[in-house]
C-alpha beads as a LAMMPS data file, in Angstrom:
LAMMPS data file: protein, C-alpha beads

78 atoms
77 bonds

1 atom types
1 bond types

-500.0 500.0 xlo xhi
-500.0 500.0 ylo yhi
-500.0 500.0 zlo zhi

Masses

1 110.0

Atoms # bond

1 1 1 19.297 -16.527 -182.695
2 1 1 16.610 -15.001 -184.888
3 1 1 16.479 -15.501 -188.622
4 1 1 15.801 -12.810 -191.178
5 1 1 14.523 -13.758 -194.607
6 1 1 15.564 -11.843 -197.680
7 1 1 14.491 -12.646 -201.181
8 1 1 17.064 -13.445 -203.860
9 1 1 16.054 -11.375 -206.892
10 1 1 19.182 -12.230 -209.010
11 1 1 17.118 -14.214 -211.499
12 1 1 14.612 -11.373 -211.722
13 1 1 17.355 -8.819 -212.242
14 1 1 18.842 -10.898 -215.050
15 1 1 15.457 -11.098 -216.765
16 1 1 14.989 -7.346 -216.409
17 1 1 18.394 -6.741 -218.000
18 1 1 17.682 -9.200 -220.829
19 1 1 14.226 -7.863 -221.693
20 1 1 14.567 -4.116 -220.887
21 1 1 18.301 -3.371 -220.770
22 1 1 18.089 -1.072 -217.785
23 1 1 16.143 -0.754 -214.593
24 1 1 15.045 2.686 -215.777
25 1 1 13.372 1.145 -218.844
26 1 1 11.714 -1.572 -216.817
27 1 1 10.536 0.910 -214.217
28 1 1 8.944 3.011 -216.954
29 1 1 7.145 -0.052 -218.311
30 1 1 5.906 -0.829 -214.810
31 1 1 4.867 2.829 -214.333
32 1 1 6.982 2.852 -211.196
33 1 1 9.679 5.149 -209.858
34 1 1 13.208 3.809 -210.385
35 1 1 14.037 4.367 -206.707
36 1 1 11.044 2.307 -205.615
37 1 1 11.958 -0.475 -208.026
38 1 1 15.532 -0.469 -206.769
39 1 1 14.327 -0.693 -203.196
40 1 1 12.204 -3.703 -204.072
41 1 1 15.063 -5.491 -205.737
42 1 1 17.290 -4.936 -202.711
43 1 1 14.742 -6.034 -200.080
44 1 1 14.203 -2.519 -198.713
45 1 1 10.557 -2.431 -199.941
46 1 1 7.997 -5.167 -200.538
47 1 1 6.466 -6.064 -203.902
48 1 1 2.679 -5.472 -203.994
49 1 1 0.915 -8.489 -205.452
50 1 1 -0.504 -6.465 -208.318
51 1 1 3.003 -5.346 -209.294
52 1 1 4.268 -8.931 -209.149
53 1 1 1.572 -9.882 -211.653
54 1 1 2.317 -6.915 -213.878
55 1 1 6.090 -7.688 -213.837
56 1 1 5.340 -11.350 -214.522
57 1 1 3.438 -10.361 -217.621
58 1 1 5.934 -7.795 -218.884
59 1 1 8.879 -10.134 -218.341
60 1 1 6.964 -13.194 -219.710
61 1 1 7.451 -15.273 -216.553
62 1 1 5.236 -18.339 -216.504
63 1 1 2.946 -19.096 -213.546
64 1 1 5.019 -22.141 -212.641
65 1 1 8.256 -20.079 -212.513
66 1 1 6.939 -17.128 -210.500
67 1 1 8.289 -18.607 -207.240
68 1 1 11.811 -18.807 -208.602
69 1 1 11.761 -15.116 -209.581
70 1 1 9.955 -13.614 -206.617
71 1 1 9.999 -16.043 -203.682
72 1 1 13.474 -17.567 -203.522
73 1 1 14.834 -16.779 -200.064
74 1 1 18.265 -16.244 -198.599
75 1 1 18.436 -16.942 -194.886
76 1 1 20.728 -14.825 -192.769
77 1 1 21.385 -15.364 -189.093
78 1 1 21.475 -12.191 -186.983

Bonds

1 1 1 2
2 1 2 3
3 1 3 4
4 1 4 5
5 1 5 6
6 1 6 7
7 1 7 8
8 1 8 9
9 1 9 10
10 1 10 11
11 1 11 12
12 1 12 13
13 1 13 14
14 1 14 15
15 1 15 16
16 1 16 17
17 1 17 18
18 1 18 19
19 1 19 20
20 1 20 21
21 1 21 22
22 1 22 23
23 1 23 24
24 1 24 25
25 1 25 26
26 1 26 27
27 1 27 28
28 1 28 29
29 1 29 30
30 1 30 31
31 1 31 32
32 1 32 33
33 1 33 34
34 1 34 35
35 1 35 36
36 1 36 37
37 1 37 38
38 1 38 39
39 1 39 40
40 1 40 41
41 1 41 42
42 1 42 43
43 1 43 44
44 1 44 45
45 1 45 46
46 1 46 47
47 1 47 48
48 1 48 49
49 1 49 50
50 1 50 51
51 1 51 52
52 1 52 53
53 1 53 54
54 1 54 55
55 1 55 56
56 1 56 57
57 1 57 58
58 1 58 59
59 1 59 60
60 1 60 61
61 1 61 62
62 1 62 63
63 1 63 64
64 1 64 65
65 1 65 66
66 1 66 67
67 1 67 68
68 1 68 69
69 1 69 70
70 1 70 71
71 1 71 72
72 1 72 73
73 1 73 74
74 1 74 75
75 1 75 76
76 1 76 77
77 1 77 78
């Protein structure tokens, strides 16, 4: 049985809602299309490292907490 890793962005989504209210507002601050941002938050597109750093700064995520927001995995068995 193979394993597929998906990232759990629930904490990131909560921070976006708290700081920006909507994904549209956050996407504008990131200078990113809303569709692309949605795809990233649902594991249909990857986060480029530069955008992770930009999001970290905009959302005031500390360096020590970056893993909890961007690298928490859910493991699903196929």
